[in-house]
DODO-380485 format. One record per residue (C-alpha): z, y, x. Coordinates in steps of 0.05 Angstrom, whole numbers, padded with zeros to 5 digits, always signed. Example, Ala and Ser with C-alpha at 12.3 -4.5 7.8 and 13.67 -1.06 7.14 Angstrom:
+00156-00090+00246+00143-00021+00273
end
This chain:
+00392-00471+00058+00351-00463+00124+00320-00517+00109+00305-00513+00031+00275-00443+00045+00230-00470+00107+00203-00521+00054+00192-00476-00005+00155-00431+00051+00117-00488+00080+00094-00506+00007+00074-00432-00016+00027-00432+00046-00006-00499+00030-00010-00471-00042-00053-00411-00014-00099-00449+00031-00108-00499-00033-00127-00449-00077-00164-00403-00023-00213-00460-00011-00215-00482-00083-00219-00417-00122-00248-00375-00062-00286-00400-00018-00315-00462-00055-00344-00406-00112-00379-00375-00052-00329-00321-00030-00303-00310+00038-00254-00266+00004-00231-00238-00056-00183-00185-00078-00135-00242-00108-00132-00277-00043-00130-00213-00003-00068-00189-00037-00036-00261-00037-00050-00269+00040-00009-00204+00057+00043-00224+00020+00045-00296+00046+00044-00264+00116+00101-00213+00099+00147-00267+00051+00133-00334+00084+00101-00334+00151+00146-00275+00176+00206-00320+00146+00231-00356+00220+00219-00288+00260+00266-00251+00205+00326-00305+00230+00316-00286+00304+00369-00265+00343+00316-00223+00378+00317-00170+00313+00373-00144+00363+00316-00095+00385+00304-00065+00322+00369-00074+00290+00424-00063+00341+00480-00121+00344+00523-00093+00290+00469-00100+00237+00444-00161+00261+00507-00198+00254+00515-00175+00189+00442-00183+00168+00427-00260+00188+00463-00293+00125+00432-00253+00077+00362-00274+00109+00355-00325+00059+00381-00300+00004+00322-00236+00015+00271-00296+00027+00290-00330-00043+00286-00271-00083+00217-00253-00049+00194-00327-00058+00213-00323-00128+00173-00264-00141+00113-00290-00100+00114-00349-00149+00118-00303-00211+00060-00259-00186+00019-00327-00183+00043-00349-00252+00019-00277-00277-00049-00282-00246-00054-00346-00291-00042-00310-00358-00116-00290-00366-00130-00370-00372-00083-00364-00436-00119-00350-00506-00058-00329-00538-00035-00253-00547-00109-00230-00546-00082-00170-00579-00036-00152-00530-00086-00178-00476-00139-00121-00508-00088-00059-00500-00061-00084-00434-00145-00080-00411-00151-00019-00441-00088+00021-00407-00095-00011-00331-00177+00002-00333-00171+00074-00361-00156+00100-00285-00220+00064-00265-00262+00118-00313-00240+00171-00274-00247+00138-00208-00324+00127-00227-00338+00199-00251-00324+00223-00177-00358+00168-00140-00420+00182-00181-00417+00258-00165-00443+00277-00084-00424+00348-00105-00360+00336-00125-00341+00298-00069-00369+00357-00024-00318+00403-00061-00263+00354-00052-00273+00344+00023-00276+00414+00036-00208+00426+00000-00180+00366+00033-00201+00381+00105-00171+00450+00093-00108+00428+00068-00100+00379+00131-00114+00440+00177-00065+00486+00140-00009+00434+00151-00027+00407+00221-00034+00482+00242+00037+00493+00219+00060+00424+00253+00031+00445+00315+00067+00515+00321+00132+00481+00300+00141+00427+00352+00073+00426+00390+00020+00377+00395+00032+00306+00379+00021+00244+00332+00083+00241+00290+00084+00292+00230+00121+00244+00198+00186+00264+00235+00175+00333+00225+00176+00329+00149+00243+00291+00153+00276+00345+00174+00231+00403+00137+00231+00382+00060+00208+00438+00041+00133+00421+00073+00140+00343+00057+00108+00353-00014+00046+00400+00011+00045+00348+00079+00039+00285+00031-00009+00309-00020-00053+00340+00030-00058+00261+00060-00056+00231-00012-00118+00273-00025-00153+00264+00044-00147+00195+00036-00178+00186-00038-00232+00233-00018-00248+00202+00042-00244+00133+00017-00299+00152-00040-00342+00189+00016-00340+00129+00059-00375+00082-00005-00424+00136-00014-00440+00140+00056-00446+00064+00065-00491+00058+00002-00533+00115+00000-00526+00134+00079-00503+00205+00068-00492+00246+00124-00445+00298+00091-00405+00247+00065-00392+00216+00137-00374+00283+00170-00324+00294+00109-00294+00226+00124-00291+00236+00205-00257+00302+00195-00199+00273+00153-00196+00216+00194-00177+00263+00258-00132+00298+00214-00099+00234+00190-00085+00213+00257-00033+00259+00270+00012+00248+00216+00030+00182+00255+00017+00137+00187-00022+00084+00198-00022+00061+00126-00064+00127+00112-00115+00107+00157-00127+00036+00137-00132+00063+00056-00195+00100+00079-00228+00040+00097-00198-00013+00053-00235-00001-00012-00304-00014+00022-00284-00067+00059-00259-00106+00008-00310-00094-00046-00366-00110+00012-00331-00172+00019-00342-00190-00047-00410-00164-00053-00426-00202+00011-00395-00270-00011-00410-00326+00036-00454-00280+00074-00397-00257+00113-00362-00313+00158-00293-00325+00167-00288-00317+00236-00305-00240+00228-00243-00239+00179-00201-00257+00230-00235-00210+00284-00224-00157+00239-00155-00177+00224-00136-00178+00303-00173-00113+00317-00131-00076+00254-00068-00101+00289-00084-00075+00355-00099-00014+00324-00036-00011+00281+00000-00022+00348-00033+00027+00389-00019+00086+00330+00050+00060+00332+00056+00075+00400+00022+00134+00392+00087+00171+00355+00128+00162+00418+00140+00223+00459+00116+00185+00521+00056+00131+00506+00010+00088+00551-00038+00037+00540+00006-00009+00584+00059+00000+00534+00014-00032+00482+00003-00089+00514+00067-00107+00541+00101-00100+00472+00049-00122+00428+00081-00198+00412+00151-00165+00406+00128-00107+00358+00085-00157+00312+00145-00208+00305+00205-00165+00308+00180-00089+00298+00179-00056+00237+00109-00072+00217+00116-00134+00171+00194-00138+00173+00208-00133+00093+00252-00195+00090+00286-00176+00150+00299-00102+00124+00322-00128+00052+00366-00180+00079+00401-00113+00120+00402-00083+00043+00435-00144+00010+00486-00145+00067+00512-00069+00068+00497-00075-00019+00559-00071-00066+00524-00107-00115+00518-00067-00168+00452-00052-00204+00420+00009-00198+00391+00006-00266+00326+00036-00263+00353+00098-00220+00294+00097-00161+00243+00087-00214+00269+00152-00247+00266+00183-00185+00194+00160-00169+00177+00193-00239+00199+00264-00224+00163+00253-00157+00124+00320-00170+00192+00354-00160+00204+00372-00083+00269+00324-00069+00307+00385-00038+00304+00418-00105+00334+00356-00147+00398+00329-00134+00377+00267-00172+00318+00249-00125+00356+00272-00060+00410+00216-00076+00364+00155-00111+00293+00167-00082+00282+00093-00060+00281+00115+00010+00344+00154+00012+00374+00099-00027+00354+00044+00032+00374+00084+00086+00440+00110+00064+00455+00035+00046+00440+00007+00110+00480+00064+00151+00424+00111+00172+00418+00190+00147+00370+00201+00104+00343+00264+00146+00331+00222+00204+00304+00158+00168+00245+00144+00117+00281+00084+00087+00278+00009+00098+00225-00035+00074+00256-00083+00024+00182-00119+00005+00145-00113-00067+00203-00148-00108+00264-00109-00066+00269-00044-00116+00263-00088-00172+00322-00138-00158+00366-00081-00135+00348-00040-00206+00354-00106-00242+00368-00171-00214+00317-00230-00222+00293-00205-00290+00264-00145-00259+00229-00191-00203+00203-00231-00255+00181-00176-00300+00155-00142-00240+00120-00197-00209+00081-00219-00279+00051-00154-00282+00025-00146-00207+00001-00213-00219-00037-00203-00290-00067-00136-00255-00090-00163-00192-00126-00223-00233-00161-00174-00279-00189-00124-00227-00208-00184-00190-00246-00213-00259-00277-00137-00258-00305-00139-00193-00335-00208-00190-00367-00193-00257-00398-00127-00231-00419-00161-00169-00461-00212-00214-00487-00171-00263-00494-00107-00233-00544-00083-00184-00515-00073-00107-00513+00005-00107-00482+00007-00173-00418+00045-00160-00379+00018-00217-00352-00047-00179-00311+00002-00130-00285+00042-00194-00232-00016-00207-00198-00014-00140-00162+00039-00163-00123+00008-00207-00085-00028-00151-00050+00041-00145-00022+00028-00214+00007-00040-00177+00032+00004-00114+00078+00046-00157+00104-00016-00199+00117-00050-00130+00145+00016-00103+00168+00083-00140+00158+00120-00074+00086+00110-00090+00086+00150-00156+00068+00217-00118+00008+00183-00095-00012+00159-00168+00001+00237-00196-00042+00262-00135-00104+00223-00161-00096+00239-00232-00095+00309-00212-00159+00301-00168-00184+00261-00225-00168+00315-00277-00195+00374-00226-00263+00328-00228-00278+00328-00298-00257+00411-00308-00312+00418-00247-00355+00377-00282-00342+00410-00354-00352+00472-00324-00416+00463-00290-00448+00426-00354-00427+00494-00394-00462+00542-00340-00523+00504-00348-00521+00512-00422
end
């Protein structure tokens, strides 16, 4: 089975290289949304496969979990690879001319969030108001954090033992990331200093959360869209340099979460952290879950728990039992109050709920949606002035993809809709005052 898995991984890597060269680079782009997403999944699913089997995973799992996990690595890989191939097929659905009515409805539903995104991007005043609110929320959460446990860079650890604080802290983070990413766009395009001040303040606040994903998300939209707009003027070597820099920053932030940290620790443990740590461990962690799982499908329970994400977990017995983080932590034998849950990859939750059928449906949806965003962004880059904000507004559609891949992201989507709703009410209020 190892040989078959290795051959499949090699074939997928070669396919990506072929697709990138002919469908991205040769068409004038150093990187686009489609290959940006494929590249991340290629790394996590296919490139990391040999490391997922290694005995050195004992450093993260311990000897008992390692022994039970290793026989399931290939199973976890084949499930994820099946989803990866399905995602590629989903991206090809837009080339099929059948079912145009369905495609029209699909486009309307998926693109609807971009309207709210464009409303916010076009209003500096709205972003200033939201930015001030976001900074105040972060200051309040961090003040409570410092008062409770003292100065530190691991607010996430506190949220595991203080569930009452979790909804407020998570909303403050989601809200701040969204506003900071939009403010960064306006600063890059229009050089508005007030936008830069908001971005810096929010980044300083998010640093204490200990969440690398939050910091990366602030820059993701501006960087990825800029790559599309610059086309081949952005050299591939800078992609490699930027990727290495982002990786080193991620490792540094990981070290900051420990009580005693040093720069020497970063250098000494960087290779081990990359290959056998928790940053790209989706296949390994999925194998851990499969090794401890009783084989009974969850039949959508984690998705229902995600849909009621607006209810704090400590107030809902259902969420406290079936939230994805709780399910993965308890299945692996950890306490849900001490462990946030294991990574099962973008197709792991679908498999645990509905088997390969769920993986296929999810992969087709994810592929079709990402490809739609890719098409829309490239069209805007080709037809609209460089200063037009419409190209950035489509990036928010990827949040819908994130929710489908991991139900715990539903709280993020709810937060986005709250922000868009408030923005619309503010705009309507200002318009009526002027009248």
